[in-house]
TITITI-835654 format. One line per field, with one value per residue (C-alpha): residue number from 1; residue in three letters; x, y, z. Coordinates in steps of 0.02 Angstrom, whole numbers, plus 50000, padded with zeros to 5 digits. Example, Ala and Ser with C-alpha at 12.3 -4.5 7.8 and 13.67 -1.06 7.14 Angstrom:
<atoms>
num	[1  2]
residuo	[ala  ser]
px	[50615  50684]
py	[49775  49947]
pz	[50390  50357]
</atoms>
This chain:
<atoms>
num	[1  2  3  4  5  6  7  8  9  10  11  12  13  14  15  16  17  18  19  20  21  22  23  24  25  26  27  28  29  30  31  32  33  34  35  36  37  38  39  40  41  42  43  44  45  46  47  48  49  50  51  52  53  54  55  56  57  58  59  60  61  62  63  64  65  66  67  68  69  70  71  72  73  74  75  76  77  78  79  80  81  82  83  84  85  86  87  88  89  90  91  92  93  94  95  96  97  98  99  100  101  102  103  104  105  106  107  108  109  110  111  112  113  114  115  116  117  118  119  120  121  122  123  124  125  126  127  128  129  130  131  132  133  134  135  136  137  138  139  140  141  142  143  144  145  146  147  148  149  150  151  152  153  154  155  156  157  158  159  160  161  162  163  164  165  166  167  168  169  170  171  172  173  174  175  176  177  178  179  180  181  182  183  184  185  186  187  188  189  190  191  192  193  194  195  196  197  198  199  200  201  202  203  204  205  206  207  208  209  210  211  212  213  214  215  216  217  218  219  220  221  222  223  224  225  226  227  228  229  230  231  232  233  234  235  236  237  238  239  240  241  242  243  244  245  246  247  248  249  250  251  252  253  254  255  256  257  258  259  260  261  262  263  264  265  266  267  268  269  270  271  272  273  274  275  276  277  278  279  280  281  282  283  284  285  286  287  288  289  290  291  292  293  294  295  296  297  298  299  300  301  302  303  304  305  306  307  308  309  310  311  312  313  314  315  316  317  318  319  320  321  322  323  324  325  326  327  328  329  330  331  332  333  334  335  336  337  338  339  340  341  342  343  344  345  346  347  348  349  350  351  352  353  354  355  356  357  358  359  360  361  362  363  364  365  366  367  368  369  370  371  372  373  374  375  376  377  378  379  380  381  382  383  384  385  386  387  388  389  390  391  392  393  394  395  396  397  398  399  400  401  402  403  404  405  406  407  408  409  410  411  412  413  414  415  416  417  418  419  420  421  422  423  424  425  426  427  428  429  430  431  432  433  434  435  436  437  438  439  440  441  442  443  444  445  446  447  448  449  450  451  452  453  454  455  456  457  458  459  460  461  462  463  464  465  466  467  468  469  470  471  472  473  474  475  476  477  478  479  480  481  482  483  484  485  486  487  488  489  490  491  492  493  494  495  496  497  498  499  500  501  502  503  504  505  506  507  508  509  510  511  512  513  514  515  516  517  518  519  520  521  522  523  524  525  526  527  528  529]
residuo	[met  lys  asp  thr  ser  leu  asp  gln  asn  phe  asp  arg  pro  lys  leu  trp  gly  thr  gly  asp  leu  asn  ala  phe  phe  gly  leu  phe  thr  asn  ile  leu  val  asn  thr  leu  val  leu  thr  ser  leu  cys  leu  leu  val  val  lys  met  pro  asp  ala  ile  val  tyr  gly  arg  val  leu  pro  ala  leu  gly  ile  ala  leu  leu  val  gly  asn  val  phe  tyr  thr  tyr  ile  ala  tyr  gln  lys  ala  lys  ile  glu  lys  arg  asn  thr  val  thr  ala  leu  pro  tyr  gly  pro  ser  val  pro  gln  met  phe  ile  val  val  phe  met  val  met  leu  pro  thr  tyr  leu  ser  thr  gly  ser  pro  glu  ile  ala  trp  val  leu  gly  met  val  trp  ala  leu  ile  val  gly  ile  ile  val  leu  leu  gly  ala  phe  val  gly  pro  thr  ile  arg  lys  tyr  thr  pro  arg  ala  ala  met  leu  gly  thr  leu  ala  gly  val  ser  ile  thr  phe  ile  ser  met  arg  pro  ser  phe  met  met  phe  asp  met  pro  trp  ile  gly  leu  ile  cys  phe  met  ile  ile  leu  ile  ser  trp  met  gly  arg  val  arg  leu  pro  phe  gly  ile  pro  gly  gly  leu  ala  val  ile  ile  leu  gly  ser  ala  leu  ala  trp  gly  ala  val  phe  leu  gly  tyr  ser  asn  val  met  asp  pro  ser  lys  val  ala  ser  ser  phe  gln  his  phe  gly  leu  tyr  leu  pro  tyr  leu  thr  gly  asp  val  phe  ser  leu  ser  met  ala  gln  val  trp  pro  leu  leu  val  thr  ala  ile  pro  leu  gly  ile  tyr  asn  phe  thr  glu  val  ile  asn  asn  val  glu  ser  ala  ser  ala  ala  gly  asp  asp  tyr  asn  leu  arg  his  val  leu  ile  ala  asp  gly  leu  gly  ala  val  val  gly  ala  phe  leu  gly  ser  pro  phe  pro  pro  ala  val  tyr  val  gly  his  pro  gly  trp  lys  ala  val  gly  gly  arg  ile  gly  tyr  ser  phe  ala  thr  gly  ile  cys  ile  ser  leu  val  cys  phe  leu  gly  leu  ser  ala  val  phe  leu  ser  ile  ile  pro  leu  val  ala  ile  ile  pro  ile  leu  leu  phe  ile  gly  leu  ile  ile  gly  ala  gln  ala  phe  gln  glu  ser  pro  lys  arg  his  ala  pro  ala  ile  ile  leu  ala  phe  val  pro  asn  ile  ala  glu  trp  ala  lys  ser  gln  ile  asn  gly  val  met  ser  thr  ala  gly  ile  glu  tyr  ser  ala  asp  phe  gly  glu  lys  leu  ala  gly  asn  gly  val  leu  tyr  asn  gly  met  ser  ile  ala  gly  gly  gly  ala  val  leu  gly  gly  leu  leu  leu  ala  ala  ile  gly  val  phe  val  ile  asp  arg  arg  phe  asn  trp  ala  ala  val  phe  ala  phe  ile  ala  ala  thr  leu  ser  phe  phe  gly  phe  ile  his  gly  his  ser  leu  asp  phe  asn  ala  ser  pro  ser  val  thr  leu  gly  tyr  leu  met  ile  gly  ala  met  phe  ser  leu  leu  ala  trp  gln  gln  ile  lys  asn  gly  glu  gly  ile  ser  trp  glu  pro  ser  arg  asp  asn  glu  gln]
px	[50005  50070  50135  50016  50059  50123  50256  50185  50375  50453  50573  50683  50705  50838  50981  51019  50936  50968  50908  51029  51174  51114  51027  51214  51317  51164  51154  51321  51409  51278  51353  51514  51492  51428  51571  51703  51612  51594  51798  51845  51729  51805  51982  51981  51836  51870  52043  52069  52235  52226  52266  52096  51972  52079  52091  51928  51785  51781  51848  51702  51557  51611  51550  51366  51368  51433  51324  51175  51162  51154  51008  50900  50967  50934  50746  50704  50772  50644  50505  50519  50522  50366  50249  50325  50389  50553  50504  50567  50700  50794  50794  50952  51058  51172  51254  51111  51154  51074  51146  51304  51327  51223  51336  51499  51452  51344  51458  51610  51666  51582  51707  51846  51842  51823  51938  52063  52051  51986  52000  51883  51782  51757  51734  51573  51509  51512  51428  51275  51272  51242  51117  51039  51031  50964  50827  50793  50785  50651  50559  50525  50391  50329  50366  50233  50080  50131  50135  49964  49888  49977  49897  50041  50008  50090  50253  50266  50257  50366  50495  50477  50504  50676  50727  50699  50784  50931  50985  50962  50982  51157  51203  51094  51187  51344  51278  51265  51400  51491  51359  51500  51532  51373  51245  51297  51306  51122  51080  51146  51060  50890  50904  50963  50840  50708  50711  50775  50888  50996  51165  51329  51368  51262  51334  51246  51209  51273  51477  51442  51434  51605  51677  51618  51623  51808  51871  51797  51884  52061  52050  52006  52151  52266  52220  52246  52086  52029  52106  51950  52038  52266  52362  52484  52348  52341  52532  52518  52326  52392  52489  52321  52330  52307  52200  52101  51972  51875  51892  51811  51854  51779  51799  51626  51616  51795  51671  51599  51408  51473  51538  51397  51241  51227  51236  51037  50990  51014  51037  50839  50765  50879  50846  50644  50705  50792  50650  50541  50637  50643  50447  50420  50546  50474  50310  50394  50454  50268  50181  50330  50264  50374  50293  50438  50412  50438  50498  50646  50706  50716  50779  50918  50943  50961  51109  51187  51216  51266  51378  51434  51482  51579  51690  51737  51620  51477  51387  51227  51168  51004  50889  50908  50749  50773  50676  50571  50710  50800  50647  50593  50802  50776  50854  50810  50900  51092  51113  51086  51223  51338  51343  51383  51520  51593  51581  51636  51787  51831  51806  51952  52067  52062  52012  51904  52067  52116  51921  51912  52086  52003  51819  51770  51629  51527  51511  51394  51313  51149  51103  51071  50974  50883  50818  50734  50664  50593  50537  50457  50361  50303  50228  50126  50057  50044  49928  49742  49738  49648  49780  49895  49906  49922  50083  50117  50125  50236  50377  50360  50470  50604  50630  50627  50761  50850  50846  50898  51074  51122  51076  51205  51338  51333  51347  51470  51559  51553  51607  51418  51338  51138  51078  50882  50984  51032  50869  50779  50900  50865  50684  50711  50783  50643  50743  50633  50761  50644  50514  50622  50708  50558  50460  50606  50617  50618  50568  50555  50415  50357  50307  50232  50113  50063  50011  49944  49832  49785  49731  49608  49517  49515  49436  49304  49378  49404  49416  49601  49651  49620  49744  49852  49849  49856  50008  50094  50055  50133  50298  50333  50286  50480  50552  50528  50470  50459  50601  50779  50819  50725  50659  50500  50398  50510  50404  50249  50188  50166  50119  49976  49925  49911  49806  49693  49671  49663  49499  49453  49465  49362  49224  49197  49209  49083  48959  48979  48888  48766  48736  48729  48865  48957  49138  49283  49420  49479  49645  49655  49752  49774  49869  49704  49634]
py	[50004  50153  50278  50433  50498  50661  50731  50886  50900  50906  51030  50946  50772  50696  50627  50495  50433  50331  50173  50214  50132  49928  49960  50029  49896  49757  49809  49862  49711  49612  49676  49621  49485  49469  49558  49453  49318  49359  49411  49234  49172  49259  49223  49038  48948  49095  49101  49282  49351  49472  49606  49598  49592  49696  49836  49790  49719  49767  49977  49950  49863  50007  50163  50077  50044  50207  50309  50201  50199  50412  50383  50292  50426  50576  50507  50450  50636  50673  50569  50626  50807  50789  50678  50778  50628  50528  50364  50334  50207  50218  50066  49948  49927  49787  49642  49548  49381  49250  49337  49323  49168  49142  49239  49131  48959  48995  49113  49119  48984  48858  48973  48989  48787  48793  48900  48901  49103  49204  49330  49283  49235  49407  49505  49379  49399  49610  49573  49469  49619  49757  49633  49621  49784  49850  49691  49773  49989  49897  49842  50007  50040  49910  49859  49986  49917  49723  49784  49876  49697  49567  49519  49588  49372  49343  49445  49464  49252  49230  49366  49263  49101  49170  49239  49071  48960  49085  49173  49115  48913  48932  49032  48927  48780  48852  48921  48764  48689  48776  48826  48877  49031  49050  49000  49124  49248  49220  49238  49409  49464  49374  49456  49656  49656  49575  49554  49739  49701  49820  49752  49816  49979  50022  49903  49897  49712  49697  49753  49646  49487  49560  49581  49419  49316  49371  49346  49159  49134  49194  49140  48943  48976  49038  48904  48778  48702  48767  48790  48928  49050  49071  49195  49193  49232  49431  49507  49459  49529  49718  49672  49701  49879  50030  50123  50058  50178  50137  50169  50151  50062  49965  49804  49730  49750  49626  49481  49425  49383  49182  49217  49326  49251  49101  49240  49269  49100  49152  49347  49381  49276  49327  49504  49473  49386  49563  49669  49537  49526  49736  49748  49640  49730  49916  49825  49753  49906  50011  49868  49906  50092  50179  50175  50243  50280  50107  50176  50281  50114  50013  50134  50173  49987  49939  50100  50008  49851  49948  50078  49939  49810  49970  49982  49821  49732  49582  49586  49670  49776  49774  49838  49705  49612  49657  49846  49778  49707  49871  49995  49866  49903  50081  50102  50286  50403  50403  50233  50197  50356  50292  50119  50165  50256  50132  50008  50094  50122  49927  49906  50054  50019  49829  49819  49639  49537  49587  49580  49387  49359  49454  49400  49219  49237  49102  49242  49391  49267  49253  49412  49328  49236  49334  49450  49286  49286  49440  49441  49270  49316  49481  49373  49346  49472  49594  49499  49453  49283  49192  49223  49136  48971  49070  49122  48941  48879  49061  48933  48776  48808  48910  48753  48658  48751  48770  48589  48563  48658  48578  48412  48494  48528  48375  48280  48401  48361  48164  48214  48137  48197  48170  48065  47996  47839  47937  48045  47865  47796  47963  47952  47757  47835  47936  48104  48197  48285  48326  48384  48494  48559  48575  48659  48754  48847  49028  49023  49195  49260  49037  49073  49246  49186  49032  49135  49261  49112  49052  49227  49240  49068  49119  49246  49186  49323  49171  49299  49384  49202  49130  49271  49238  49052  49112  49203  49078  48952  49121  49100  48922  48915  49018  48934  49091  48989  48773  48781  48693  48826  48976  48897  48889  48765  48751  48642  48579  48495  48637  48743  48628  48617  48804  48829  48704  48771  48948  48889  48796  48957  49084  48927  48959  49147  49133  49017  49160  49313  49183  49165  49353  49347  49498  49492  49633  49692  49802  49773  49713  49797  49698  49834  49915  49836]
pz	[50006  49959  50110  50078  50221  50265  50385  50481  50541  50374  50292  50157  50119  50268  50148  50323  50463  50598  50494  50342  50425  50470  50276  50212  50287  50255  50042  50051  50115  49991  49843  49908  49912  49737  49686  49759  49692  49521  49568  49609  49438  49343  49389  49435  49319  49156  49220  49159  49200  49339  49230  49165  49298  49401  49256  49169  49222  49417  49367  49229  49374  49483  49399  49337  49493  49559  49436  49471  49629  49614  49487  49618  49777  49656  49622  49803  49854  49712  49789  49975  49920  49822  49922  50084  50200  50239  50250  50065  50038  49891  49768  49804  49638  49622  49486  49449  49569  49430  49282  49365  49326  49191  49100  49168  49146  49007  48890  48967  49006  48852  48749  48855  48859  48684  48630  48752  48746  48914  48813  48711  48834  48917  48741  48701  48896  48848  48708  48790  48920  48782  48727  48893  48922  48745  48793  48954  48863  48741  48899  48955  48841  48880  49057  49131  49018  49070  49262  49247  49180  49293  49461  49599  49693  49509  49494  49679  49700  49553  49641  49781  49692  49641  49790  49899  49754  49672  49800  49980  49925  49901  50051  50166  50109  50139  50289  50356  50285  50431  50548  50691  50586  50479  50603  50710  50602  50515  50698  50746  50567  50617  50825  50732  50592  50626  50812  50800  50947  50978  50995  51099  51058  50932  50811  50653  50617  50462  50532  50680  50563  50471  50651  50738  50574  50524  50703  50731  50558  50610  50801  50729  50613  50726  50861  50756  50728  50548  50371  50340  50301  50220  50318  50167  50040  50142  50123  49929  49904  49929  49753  49683  49772  49658  49559  49405  49314  49172  48978  48822  48703  48567  48605  48579  48398  48369  48371  48189  48176  48180  48353  48416  48334  48473  48604  48568  48631  48828  48811  48724  48899  49013  48955  48967  49120  49167  49137  49200  49372  49382  49360  49501  49588  49595  49629  49786  49831  49780  49910  50053  50017  49866  49700  49571  49393  49306  49153  49231  49317  49154  49054  49202  49199  49033  49017  49155  49092  48927  48977  49090  48935  48841  48969  48992  49124  49062  49183  49213  49344  49421  49522  49684  49752  49935  49970  50083  50169  50198  50210  50399  50449  50430  50283  50169  50054  50105  50111  49915  49902  50033  49946  49776  49824  49942  49808  49676  49781  49799  49617  49597  49703  49696  49852  49804  49812  50010  50068  49997  50072  50254  50272  50254  50144  50284  50378  50247  50129  50285  50226  50061  50171  50264  50075  50027  50196  50170  49995  50023  50151  50057  49920  50047  50147  50009  49924  49969  50031  49913  49819  49901  49821  49625  49749  49778  49608  49552  49629  49548  49389  49469  49604  49447  49356  49521  49546  49350  49408  49548  49415  49277  49431  49457  49307  49244  49384  49364  49171  49105  48948  48973  48848  48799  48904  49059  49053  49087  49215  49300  49280  49345  49508  49527  49456  49309  49220  49054  49169  49286  49122  49039  49180  49240  49037  49052  49252  49294  49171  49167  49353  49320  49204  49300  49455  49363  49265  49451  49525  49375  49403  49600  49523  49409  49298  49152  49003  49051  49125  48936  48903  48992  48943  48737  48794  48887  48693  48585  48707  48727  48545  48541  48665  48791  48936  48936  48815  48817  48672  48566  48421  48315  48397  48541  48644  48543  48687  48813  48672  48623  48814  48846  48685  48725  48938  48818  48748  48908  48989  48828  48856  49027  48986  48851  48985  49120  48993  48926  49101  49136  49281  49167  49161  49173  49053  49170  49253  49457  49564  49697  49813  49828  49978]
</atoms>
């Protein structure tokens, strides 16, 4: 519900409030974790030279994040000024987590393995990010319409599915893999941010987990009980300390179209995913009380990816899931600006190497699990109770895609190539890999469409259920959802299924008209409760 209350003592927007420190340490550590992870992926998986990672990728990412966070600080300030309230929370912004893994494992790593050149893999990653950014910019023209006609339960439900699977599951497993650090740090996060308990000396929860987690890890090392940290890496990490500034090159135009064309298979669905995720995150912020202009956000995100690609980053930035979480811990305007400044300094000064050597990841990844809890809960709290089954339905494709990624990891580790015979063996042991693959294709869009159909069925708006079923049929025909790749008639059985249920809903809508019930074509805004 939009916050329309006026602050009677309002003079001008406050750039910094008492809760901004909590939100800053939370968002900064969140983005820092992702920055450290993508740095590790570039160095250890794609085998990029240090000069590219610290001299090109990170500075390009740093400038994109700095400009983006400054922009979102500005629009939050303007919103607070116009609405005369100091409860406005800026949108969080950082490198897109799902796309971070996708560009590494679906674009750059296969290129590196086939060519043996990390440089070509890096350039191809930048081209991929550029394509994604262009698609998000195009989405700015249709995004507001999609938001207008799509039920809130569908948007928040598929966002919750992404949060719980791709953002929260891995951190939770890492946390329990080393519970003597991870579990303790997670409980501090819960105590501080959910229990609202003031920590000793007023230390923010995000800073507390860094201090305590690092103390536990290094204490165990010095006492000889653990080798989770390596003291020798601390000194060597400082060799990367220096000033690295981004610069514009034409690297994205150095490849032939024959090399670029296969990228469309993943870039187009992921571009659609990106602007769908932005729509969901803006809706999430609206449900928490801050209704931002969706078109402005989409344009900013698209430009961030395009500019970052031209400067050297293959990692598209995006508005983050988690606005309600930072609002809940008191974040307002200043936390976004402070995060942009600090994370850009990390990227410009080569400090990610230092952080990787000093701070154990297991100490700060519980923040991602916290975000998953908040977003998962919001989907139910901010939607009508009757739509709860539809929200659960939105989880299914995301769970399927996540489970498939785990199986893929196992097969890759074991050196097994998937085949029909191997698929039958998996099915014989209860692992329905083919079904997972189909259900999880285009998971974000697929979950949104399934949940929207569920909402309209619950509300007996069969005309709109038919519309969304036919949209799903069209998208599945081209492989945007429930498909292994982009193609004509990519998933014939799925397309046929959606066409049949679309016809069924059309018949039910016709019967409603025949029985005098009447149907409405007005969009349903569930937030007006």
